[in-house]
LUMFI-344349 format. One record per residue: residue number from 1; residue in three letters; x, y, z of N, C-alpha, C in turn. Coordinates in steps of 0.2 Angstrom, whole numbers. Example, Ala and Ser with C-alpha at 12.3 -4.5 7.8 and 13.67 -1.06 7.14 Angstrom:
2
<r seq="1" type="ALA" n_xx="66" n_yy="-28" n_zz="39" ca_xx="62" ca_yy="-22" ca_zz="39" c_xx="66" c_yy="-16" c_zz="39"/>
<r seq="2" type="SER" n_xx="64" n_yy="-11" n_zz="35" ca_xx="68" ca_yy="-5" ca_zz="36" c_xx="64" c_yy="0" c_zz="39"/>
//
This chain:
105
<r seq="1" type="UNK" n_xx="-10" n_yy="346" n_zz="443" ca_xx="-10" ca_yy="354" ca_zz="443" c_xx="-4" c_yy="356" c_zz="440"/>
<r seq="2" type="UNK" n_xx="-4" n_yy="360" n_zz="435" ca_xx="1" ca_yy="362" ca_zz="432" c_xx="5" c_yy="367" c_zz="436"/>
<r seq="3" type="UNK" n_xx="11" n_yy="369" n_zz="436" ca_xx="15" ca_yy="374" ca_zz="439" c_xx="11" c_yy="380" c_zz="437"/>
<r seq="4" type="UNK" n_xx="9" n_yy="381" n_zz="430" ca_xx="7" ca_yy="389" ca_zz="429" c_xx="1" c_yy="390" c_zz="434"/>
<r seq="5" type="UNK" n_xx="-3" n_yy="386" n_zz="434" ca_xx="-9" ca_yy="387" ca_zz="438" c_xx="-7" c_yy="388" c_zz="446"/>
<r seq="6" type="UNK" n_xx="-3" n_yy="384" n_zz="447" ca_xx="-2" ca_yy="384" ca_zz="455" c_xx="3" c_yy="389" c_zz="458"/>
<r seq="7" type="UNK" n_xx="8" n_yy="393" n_zz="452" ca_xx="11" ca_yy="398" ca_zz="453" c_xx="9" c_yy="405" c_zz="451"/>
<r seq="8" type="UNK" n_xx="2" n_yy="404" n_zz="449" ca_xx="-2" ca_yy="409" ca_zz="445" c_xx="0" c_yy="415" c_zz="452"/>
<r seq="9" type="UNK" n_xx="1" n_yy="422" n_zz="449" ca_xx="1" ca_yy="428" ca_zz="455" c_xx="7" c_yy="427" c_zz="460"/>
<r seq="10" type="UNK" n_xx="11" n_yy="423" n_zz="459" ca_xx="17" ca_yy="423" ca_zz="464" c_xx="23" c_yy="427" c_zz="462"/>
<r seq="11" type="UNK" n_xx="25" n_yy="430" n_zz="468" ca_xx="31" ca_yy="435" ca_zz="466" c_xx="38" c_yy="432" c_zz="469"/>
<r seq="12" type="UNK" n_xx="42" n_yy="433" n_zz="466" ca_xx="48" ca_yy="428" ca_zz="468" c_xx="55" c_yy="432" c_zz="470"/>
<r seq="13" type="UNK" n_xx="58" n_yy="430" n_zz="475" ca_xx="63" ca_yy="435" ca_zz="477" c_xx="70" c_yy="433" c_zz="473"/>
<r seq="14" type="UNK" n_xx="73" n_yy="435" n_zz="469" ca_xx="79" ca_yy="433" ca_zz="465" c_xx="85" c_yy="435" c_zz="467"/>
<r seq="15" type="UNK" n_xx="84" n_yy="438" n_zz="473" ca_xx="92" ca_yy="440" ca_zz="476" c_xx="97" c_yy="434" c_zz="477"/>
<r seq="16" type="UNK" n_xx="94" n_yy="427" n_zz="480" ca_xx="99" ca_yy="423" ca_zz="479" c_xx="100" c_yy="419" c_zz="474"/>
<r seq="17" type="UNK" n_xx="95" n_yy="418" n_zz="469" ca_xx="97" ca_yy="416" ca_zz="462" c_xx="102" c_yy="420" c_zz="459"/>
<r seq="18" type="UNK" n_xx="102" n_yy="425" n_zz="458" ca_xx="108" ca_yy="430" ca_zz="455" c_xx="113" c_yy="432" c_zz="458"/>
<r seq="19" type="UNK" n_xx="114" n_yy="429" n_zz="464" ca_xx="119" ca_yy="429" ca_zz="468" c_xx="124" c_yy="424" c_zz="468"/>
<r seq="20" type="UNK" n_xx="132" n_yy="425" n_zz="465" ca_xx="136" ca_yy="420" ca_zz="465" c_xx="142" c_yy="422" c_zz="467"/>
<r seq="21" type="UNK" n_xx="147" n_yy="416" n_zz="470" ca_xx="153" ca_yy="418" ca_zz="472" c_xx="158" c_yy="414" c_zz="468"/>
<r seq="22" type="UNK" n_xx="165" n_yy="418" n_zz="470" ca_xx="170" ca_yy="415" ca_zz="467" c_xx="176" c_yy="416" c_zz="473"/>
<r seq="23" type="UNK" n_xx="181" n_yy="410" n_zz="471" ca_xx="187" ca_yy="411" ca_zz="476" c_xx="193" c_yy="416" c_zz="472"/>
<r seq="24" type="UNK" n_xx="195" n_yy="421" n_zz="476" ca_xx="200" ca_yy="425" ca_zz="472" c_xx="205" c_yy="426" c_zz="477"/>
<r seq="25" type="UNK" n_xx="211" n_yy="424" n_zz="477" ca_xx="217" ca_yy="424" ca_zz="480" c_xx="215" c_yy="420" c_zz="488"/>
<r seq="26" type="UNK" n_xx="212" n_yy="416" n_zz="489" ca_xx="210" ca_yy="412" ca_zz="495" c_xx="203" c_yy="416" c_zz="499"/>
<r seq="27" type="UNK" n_xx="200" n_yy="420" n_zz="496" ca_xx="195" ca_yy="424" ca_zz="498" c_xx="190" c_yy="424" c_zz="493"/>
<r seq="28" type="UNK" n_xx="183" n_yy="422" n_zz="498" ca_xx="176" ca_yy="420" ca_zz="493" c_xx="174" c_yy="428" c_zz="492"/>
<r seq="29" type="UNK" n_xx="172" n_yy="429" n_zz="487" ca_xx="171" ca_yy="435" ca_zz="484" c_xx="164" c_yy="434" c_zz="480"/>
<r seq="30" type="UNK" n_xx="157" n_yy="438" n_zz="484" ca_xx="151" ca_yy="439" ca_zz="481" c_xx="151" c_yy="442" c_zz="476"/>
<r seq="31" type="UNK" n_xx="147" n_yy="441" n_zz="470" ca_xx="145" ca_yy="445" ca_zz="465" c_xx="140" c_yy="444" c_zz="463"/>
<r seq="32" type="UNK" n_xx="136" n_yy="450" n_zz="459" ca_xx="129" ca_yy="448" ca_zz="456" c_xx="128" c_yy="447" c_zz="449"/>
<r seq="33" type="UNK" n_xx="125" n_yy="443" n_zz="446" ca_xx="124" ca_yy="441" ca_zz="440" c_xx="119" c_yy="445" c_zz="438"/>
<r seq="34" type="UNK" n_xx="119" n_yy="447" n_zz="431" ca_xx="115" ca_yy="451" ca_zz="429" c_xx="110" c_yy="448" c_zz="425"/>
<r seq="35" type="UNK" n_xx="102" n_yy="449" n_zz="428" ca_xx="97" ca_yy="444" ca_zz="424" c_xx="97" c_yy="445" c_zz="418"/>
<r seq="36" type="UNK" n_xx="99" n_yy="450" n_zz="413" ca_xx="98" ca_yy="450" ca_zz="406" c_xx="104" c_yy="446" c_zz="402"/>
<r seq="37" type="UNK" n_xx="110" n_yy="444" n_zz="407" ca_xx="113" ca_yy="441" ca_zz="403" c_xx="113" c_yy="432" c_zz="402"/>
<r seq="38" type="UNK" n_xx="117" n_yy="431" n_zz="399" ca_xx="116" ca_yy="424" ca_zz="397" c_xx="116" c_yy="420" c_zz="402"/>
<r seq="39" type="UNK" n_xx="123" n_yy="421" n_zz="408" ca_xx="122" ca_yy="416" ca_zz="413" c_xx="116" c_yy="418" c_zz="419"/>
<r seq="40" type="UNK" n_xx="113" n_yy="424" n_zz="418" ca_xx="107" ca_yy="426" ca_zz="423" c_xx="101" c_yy="423" c_zz="419"/>
<r seq="41" type="UNK" n_xx="101" n_yy="424" n_zz="414" ca_xx="95" ca_yy="420" ca_zz="410" c_xx="95" c_yy="413" c_zz="412"/>
<r seq="42" type="UNK" n_xx="101" n_yy="409" n_zz="411" ca_xx="101" ca_yy="402" ca_zz="413" c_xx="98" c_yy="401" c_zz="420"/>
<r seq="43" type="UNK" n_xx="101" n_yy="405" n_zz="426" ca_xx="101" ca_yy="404" ca_zz="432" c_xx="93" c_yy="405" c_zz="434"/>
<r seq="44" type="UNK" n_xx="90" n_yy="411" n_zz="431" ca_xx="83" ca_yy="410" ca_zz="433" c_xx="79" c_yy="406" c_zz="429"/>
<r seq="45" type="UNK" n_xx="79" n_yy="402" n_zz="423" ca_xx="78" ca_yy="397" ca_zz="420" c_xx="77" c_yy="390" c_zz="425"/>
<r seq="46" type="UNK" n_xx="84" n_yy="390" n_zz="427" ca_xx="86" ca_yy="384" ca_zz="433" c_xx="82" c_yy="385" c_zz="438"/>
<r seq="47" type="UNK" n_xx="79" n_yy="390" n_zz="441" ca_xx="77" ca_yy="392" ca_zz="447" c_xx="68" c_yy="390" c_zz="446"/>
<r seq="48" type="UNK" n_xx="66" n_yy="392" n_zz="439" ca_xx="59" ca_yy="390" ca_zz="439" c_xx="57" c_yy="383" c_zz="436"/>
<r seq="49" type="UNK" n_xx="63" n_yy="379" n_zz="435" ca_xx="62" ca_yy="373" ca_zz="432" c_xx="62" c_yy="368" c_zz="439"/>
<r seq="50" type="UNK" n_xx="60" n_yy="361" n_zz="438" ca_xx="59" ca_yy="357" ca_zz="443" c_xx="66" c_yy="355" c_zz="445"/>
<r seq="51" type="UNK" n_xx="71" n_yy="358" n_zz="443" ca_xx="78" ca_yy="354" ca_zz="443" c_xx="82" c_yy="358" c_zz="449"/>
<r seq="52" type="UNK" n_xx="79" n_yy="364" n_zz="451" ca_xx="81" ca_yy="368" ca_zz="457" c_xx="78" c_yy="367" c_zz="463"/>
<r seq="53" type="UNK" n_xx="81" n_yy="367" n_zz="468" ca_xx="78" ca_yy="365" ca_zz="475" c_xx="77" c_yy="371" c_zz="480"/>
<r seq="54" type="UNK" n_xx="73" n_yy="373" n_zz="484" ca_xx="72" ca_yy="378" ca_zz="488" c_xx="70" c_yy="375" c_zz="495"/>
<r seq="55" type="UNK" n_xx="71" n_yy="378" n_zz="500" ca_xx="67" ca_yy="376" ca_zz="506" c_xx="61" c_yy="374" c_zz="507"/>
<r seq="56" type="UNK" n_xx="57" n_yy="376" n_zz="502" ca_xx="51" ca_yy="374" ca_zz="501" c_xx="50" c_yy="367" c_zz="498"/>
<r seq="57" type="UNK" n_xx="55" n_yy="364" n_zz="494" ca_xx="56" ca_yy="359" ca_zz="491" c_xx="54" c_yy="352" c_zz="496"/>
<r seq="58" type="UNK" n_xx="54" n_yy="346" n_zz="493" ca_xx="52" ca_yy="340" ca_zz="496" c_xx="59" c_yy="336" c_zz="496"/>
<r seq="59" type="UNK" n_xx="61" n_yy="330" n_zz="499" ca_xx="67" ca_yy="328" ca_zz="501" c_xx="67" c_yy="325" c_zz="493"/>
<r seq="60" type="UNK" n_xx="74" n_yy="323" n_zz="493" ca_xx="76" ca_yy="320" ca_zz="487" c_xx="73" c_yy="313" c_zz="486"/>
<r seq="61" type="UNK" n_xx="72" n_yy="310" n_zz="481" ca_xx="68" ca_yy="304" ca_zz="479" c_xx="72" c_yy="298" c_zz="483"/>
<r seq="62" type="UNK" n_xx="78" n_yy="299" n_zz="483" ca_xx="83" ca_yy="293" ca_zz="485" c_xx="81" c_yy="292" c_zz="494"/>
<r seq="63" type="UNK" n_xx="82" n_yy="298" n_zz="496" ca_xx="80" ca_yy="299" ca_zz="504" c_xx="74" c_yy="297" c_zz="505"/>
<r seq="64" type="UNK" n_xx="69" n_yy="298" n_zz="501" ca_xx="62" ca_yy="296" ca_zz="504" c_xx="60" c_yy="289" c_zz="503"/>
<r seq="65" type="UNK" n_xx="63" n_yy="286" n_zz="497" ca_xx="64" ca_yy="280" ca_zz="496" c_xx="66" c_yy="275" c_zz="502"/>
<r seq="66" type="UNK" n_xx="74" n_yy="277" n_zz="505" ca_xx="75" ca_yy="274" ca_zz="510" c_xx="72" c_yy="274" c_zz="517"/>
<r seq="67" type="UNK" n_xx="69" n_yy="280" n_zz="518" ca_xx="65" ca_yy="283" ca_zz="524" c_xx="59" c_yy="278" c_zz="524"/>
<r seq="68" type="UNK" n_xx="57" n_yy="277" n_zz="519" ca_xx="49" ca_yy="273" ca_zz="517" c_xx="51" c_yy="266" c_zz="519"/>
<r seq="69" type="UNK" n_xx="57" n_yy="264" n_zz="515" ca_xx="59" ca_yy="256" ca_zz="516" c_xx="61" c_yy="254" c_zz="524"/>
<r seq="70" type="UNK" n_xx="63" n_yy="259" n_zz="527" ca_xx="65" ca_yy="258" ca_zz="534" c_xx="57" c_yy="257" c_zz="538"/>
<r seq="71" type="UNK" n_xx="53" n_yy="261" n_zz="538" ca_xx="46" ca_yy="261" ca_zz="540" c_xx="44" c_yy="255" c_zz="539"/>
<r seq="72" type="UNK" n_xx="43" n_yy="252" n_zz="533" ca_xx="40" ca_yy="246" ca_zz="529" c_xx="44" c_yy="241" c_zz="533"/>
<r seq="73" type="UNK" n_xx="49" n_yy="239" n_zz="533" ca_xx="52" ca_yy="234" ca_zz="536" c_xx="52" c_yy="235" c_zz="544"/>
<r seq="74" type="UNK" n_xx="52" n_yy="239" n_zz="548" ca_xx="50" ca_yy="240" ca_zz="554" c_xx="42" c_yy="236" c_zz="555"/>
<r seq="75" type="UNK" n_xx="38" n_yy="239" n_zz="552" ca_xx="30" ca_yy="237" ca_zz="552" c_xx="30" c_yy="230" c_zz="551"/>
<r seq="76" type="UNK" n_xx="33" n_yy="226" n_zz="545" ca_xx="33" ca_yy="219" ca_zz="543" c_xx="36" c_yy="215" c_zz="549"/>
<r seq="77" type="UNK" n_xx="40" n_yy="218" n_zz="552" ca_xx="43" ca_yy="214" ca_zz="557" c_xx="38" c_yy="213" c_zz="563"/>
<r seq="78" type="UNK" n_xx="35" n_yy="220" n_zz="566" ca_xx="30" ca_yy="219" ca_zz="571" c_xx="25" c_yy="213" c_zz="567"/>
<r seq="79" type="UNK" n_xx="23" n_yy="214" n_zz="562" ca_xx="17" ca_yy="209" ca_zz="559" c_xx="19" c_yy="202" c_zz="560"/>
<r seq="80" type="UNK" n_xx="25" n_yy="202" n_zz="558" ca_xx="27" ca_yy="194" ca_zz="558" c_xx="29" c_yy="191" c_zz="565"/>
<r seq="81" type="UNK" n_xx="31" n_yy="196" n_zz="570" ca_xx="31" ca_yy="195" ca_zz="576" c_xx="25" c_yy="193" c_zz="579"/>
<r seq="82" type="UNK" n_xx="20" n_yy="197" n_zz="577" ca_xx="13" ca_yy="194" ca_zz="580" c_xx="10" c_yy="188" c_zz="576"/>
<r seq="83" type="UNK" n_xx="11" n_yy="187" n_zz="572" ca_xx="9" ca_yy="182" ca_zz="568" c_xx="13" c_yy="175" c_zz="571"/>
<r seq="84" type="UNK" n_xx="18" n_yy="175" n_zz="572" ca_xx="22" ca_yy="170" ca_zz="576" c_xx="20" c_yy="169" c_zz="584"/>
<r seq="85" type="UNK" n_xx="17" n_yy="174" n_zz="586" ca_xx="15" ca_yy="174" ca_zz="593" c_xx="9" c_yy="179" c_zz="595"/>
<r seq="86" type="UNK" n_xx="3" n_yy="176" n_zz="594" ca_xx="-3" ca_yy="179" ca_zz="594" c_xx="-3" c_yy="183" c_zz="602"/>
<r seq="87" type="UNK" n_xx="0" n_yy="182" n_zz="607" ca_xx="-1" ca_yy="186" ca_zz="612" c_xx="4" c_yy="192" c_zz="612"/>
<r seq="88" type="UNK" n_xx="8" n_yy="193" n_zz="607" ca_xx="13" ca_yy="199" ca_zz="606" c_xx="7" c_yy="204" c_zz="604"/>
<r seq="89" type="UNK" n_xx="9" n_yy="209" n_zz="607" ca_xx="7" ca_yy="216" ca_zz="605" c_xx="9" c_yy="221" c_zz="601"/>
<r seq="90" type="UNK" n_xx="7" n_yy="221" n_zz="596" ca_xx="13" ca_yy="224" ca_zz="591" c_xx="11" c_yy="231" c_zz="591"/>
<r seq="91" type="UNK" n_xx="17" n_yy="236" n_zz="590" ca_xx="17" ca_yy="242" ca_zz="590" c_xx="19" c_yy="245" c_zz="582"/>
<r seq="92" type="UNK" n_xx="15" n_yy="247" n_zz="579" ca_xx="15" ca_yy="249" ca_zz="573" c_xx="17" c_yy="257" c_zz="571"/>
<r seq="93" type="UNK" n_xx="22" n_yy="258" n_zz="568" ca_xx="24" ca_yy="265" ca_zz="567" c_xx="21" c_yy="268" c_zz="562"/>
<r seq="94" type="UNK" n_xx="16" n_yy="272" n_zz="563" ca_xx="11" ca_yy="276" ca_zz="559" c_xx="14" c_yy="283" c_zz="557"/>
<r seq="95" type="UNK" n_xx="16" n_yy="284" n_zz="550" ca_xx="18" ca_yy="291" ca_zz="550" c_xx="15" c_yy="294" c_zz="544"/>
<r seq="96" type="UNK" n_xx="15" n_yy="299" n_zz="543" ca_xx="11" ca_yy="304" ca_zz="539" c_xx="16" c_yy="303" c_zz="533"/>
<r seq="97" type="UNK" n_xx="13" n_yy="304" n_zz="527" ca_xx="17" ca_yy="304" ca_zz="520" c_xx="22" c_yy="309" c_zz="520"/>
<r seq="98" type="UNK" n_xx="22" n_yy="313" n_zz="523" ca_xx="27" ca_yy="320" ca_zz="522" c_xx="33" c_yy="319" c_zz="528"/>
<r seq="99" type="UNK" n_xx="32" n_yy="314" n_zz="532" ca_xx="37" ca_yy="313" ca_zz="537" c_xx="44" c_yy="313" c_zz="534"/>
<r seq="100" type="UNK" n_xx="46" n_yy="310" n_zz="528" ca_xx="52" ca_yy="310" ca_zz="526" c_xx="54" c_yy="319" c_zz="523"/>
<r seq="101" type="UNK" n_xx="49" n_yy="321" n_zz="521" ca_xx="52" ca_yy="329" ca_zz="520" c_xx="53" c_yy="332" c_zz="527"/>
<r seq="102" type="UNK" n_xx="50" n_yy="331" n_zz="531" ca_xx="51" ca_yy="336" ca_zz="538" c_xx="57" c_yy="332" c_zz="541"/>
<r seq="103" type="UNK" n_xx="60" n_yy="325" n_zz="539" ca_xx="67" ca_yy="323" ca_zz="543" c_xx="71" c_yy="326" c_zz="539"/>
<r seq="104" type="UNK" n_xx="71" n_yy="326" n_zz="532" ca_xx="76" ca_yy="328" ca_zz="529" c_xx="79" c_yy="336" c_zz="530"/>
<r seq="105" type="UNK" n_xx="74" n_yy="341" n_zz="533" ca_xx="77" ca_yy="348" ca_zz="534" c_xx="78" c_yy="348" c_zz="541"/>
//
């Protein structure tokens, strides 16, 4: 499904996208970027691209990969322990595919 179809009719709040800050004499000074300037257009383009993350975004790929690897390793250990000793009652960790995203935030 394309981004255009998913985001159809969506309204965006650009306040945090167009806000920047700089250190001046040891003080962090916030300022606004004009949306029509070159820097403002670049910030908006980055926001609408997949390179920008928001609170609704998923966890980074490296984190999901590590999270899933730990889960698979735990379950494989339980399975091998059960194969070595059929009397052992394995406890598998069954998680939803979005658990890595939930634990990231």
